[in-house]
C-alpha positions as CSV (number, residue, x, y, z in Angstrom):
1,X,0.0,0.0,0.0
2,X,1.3,3.4,-0.9
3,X,0.6,6.3,1.4
4,X,0.6,9.8,0.0
5,X,3.3,8.7,-2.6
6,X,5.9,9.4,0.1
7,X,5.7,6.2,2.0
8,X,5.1,2.5,1.4
9,X,4.3,-0.5,3.6
10,X,7.3,-2.8,3.5
11,X,7.0,-6.5,2.9
12,X,7.9,-8.8,5.8
13,X,10.8,-10.1,3.7
14,X,12.3,-6.6,3.6
15,X,12.8,-6.3,7.3
16,X,16.1,-6.9,9.1
17,X,18.0,-5.7,12.1
18,X,19.0,-2.1,11.2
19,X,16.0,-1.5,8.9
20,X,14.8,2.1,9.2
21,X,11.0,2.7,9.3
22,X,8.2,4.7,10.9
23,X,5.9,3.4,13.5
24,X,2.4,4.8,14.2
25,X,2.4,5.6,17.9
26,X,-1.0,6.3,19.6
27,X,-2.4,6.8,23.0
28,X,-4.1,3.9,24.7
29,X,-7.5,5.4,24.1
30,X,-6.6,5.9,20.4
31,X,-7.3,9.7,20.6
32,X,-3.9,10.9,19.4
33,X,-1.3,9.5,17.1
34,X,2.0,10.4,15.4
35,X,4.6,8.7,13.2
36,X,7.9,8.0,15.0
37,X,11.2,7.1,13.3
38,X,12.5,3.7,14.4
39,X,15.3,1.3,13.6
40,X,14.6,-2.5,13.8
41,X,16.8,-4.3,16.4
42,X,16.7,-7.6,18.2
43,X,14.6,-6.2,21.0
44,X,11.8,-4.8,18.9
45,X,11.5,-7.3,16.0
46,X,8.5,-9.2,17.4
47,X,6.7,-5.9,18.0
48,X,7.7,-4.7,14.5
49,X,6.1,-7.8,12.9
50,X,2.9,-7.4,14.9
51,X,2.7,-3.7,14.1
52,X,3.3,-4.5,10.4
53,X,0.4,-6.9,10.5
54,X,-1.8,-4.1,12.0
55,X,-0.8,-1.6,9.3
56,X,1.1,0.6,11.7
57,X,4.4,0.5,9.9
58,X,5.6,2.6,6.9
59,X,8.8,3.3,5.2
60,X,9.7,6.6,3.4
61,X,10.6,6.3,-0.3
62,X,14.2,7.2,-1.2
63,X,14.8,10.9,-1.5
64,X,17.6,13.0,-2.7
65,X,18.3,14.0,0.9
66,X,18.7,10.3,1.8
67,X,21.2,9.8,-1.1
68,X,23.2,13.0,0.0
69,X,23.3,11.7,3.6
70,X,25.2,8.7,2.3
71,X,28.0,11.0,1.0
72,X,26.8,11.7,-2.6
73,X,27.4,15.2,-3.9
74,X,26.1,17.2,-6.9
75,X,28.5,18.1,-9.6
76,X,28.5,21.8,-9.2
77,X,29.7,22.4,-12.8
78,X,26.7,20.6,-14.3
79,X,24.0,21.2,-11.7
80,X,20.7,22.1,-13.4
81,X,17.6,21.9,-11.3
82,X,18.8,18.6,-9.8
83,X,18.6,16.9,-13.2
84,X,22.3,16.2,-13.1
85,X,24.0,13.1,-11.6
86,X,25.3,12.9,-8.1
87,X,28.9,11.8,-7.5
88,X,30.7,9.9,-4.8
89,X,34.4,10.4,-5.1
90,X,36.5,7.8,-3.4
91,X,40.3,7.4,-3.4
92,X,40.2,4.7,-6.0
93,X,36.9,5.3,-7.9
94,X,34.4,8.0,-8.8
95,X,30.8,6.8,-8.8
96,X,27.9,8.4,-10.7
97,X,24.3,8.2,-9.7
98,X,21.1,9.1,-11.6
99,X,17.7,8.9,-10.0
100,X,14.4,8.6,-12.0
101,X,11.6,8.3,-9.5
102,X,12.1,4.9,-7.8
103,X,14.7,3.8,-10.4
104,X,18.4,4.5,-9.8
105,X,21.4,4.0,-12.0
106,X,24.9,3.8,-10.4
107,X,28.0,3.3,-12.4
108,X,31.7,4.2,-12.5
109,X,34.4,4.6,-15.2
110,X,37.0,2.2,-13.9
111,X,35.0,-1.1,-13.5
112,X,31.9,-2.9,-14.7
113,X,30.3,-2.8,-11.3
114,X,26.9,-1.0,-11.6
115,X,23.3,-1.1,-10.6
116,X,20.2,-0.1,-12.7
117,X,16.8,-0.8,-11.1
118,X,14.2,-0.1,-8.5
119,X,15.3,1.2,-5.1
120,X,12.4,2.3,-2.9
121,X,14.1,3.3,0.3
122,X,17.4,4.2,2.0
123,X,17.5,0.7,3.4
124,X,17.8,-0.8,-0.1
125,X,20.1,2.0,-1.2
126,X,22.6,1.1,1.5
127,X,22.5,-2.6,0.5
128,X,23.1,-1.7,-3.1
129,X,26.1,0.4,-2.2
130,X,27.5,-2.5,-0.2
131,X,26.8,-5.1,-3.0
132,X,28.7,-3.1,-5.7
133,X,31.5,-2.1,-3.3
134,X,30.9,1.5,-2.6
135,X,32.5,2.5,0.7
136,X,30.5,4.6,3.2
137,X,32.4,7.7,4.3
């Protein structure tokens, strides 16, 4: 289920220790509620599964701010209304990233390691970076 095109309900198979999500917190009488940022850990996994079943869990879609928080920067020489790629410059490689809605393309000039496909959240984004060997700063 998509919620306001900013959030989605994760599948149970998406969850793991370290997964970032939002949980619907409400008073015992149900009179007041708010979404709270959480990270799955070994102490809250059972509660997380129950809350997921109740529909009280959501995950924000990947945003430019999420990508930037992982160390990606805009190429200032080619920046045009955020339609330019982001770069991550590491000592041995320079990575280029394009985002088209929920689709991202990551590549570099020095190897054939790349990714082109759907990436819905920062959780998946971090896994993709790890899979293709991009170091976190």
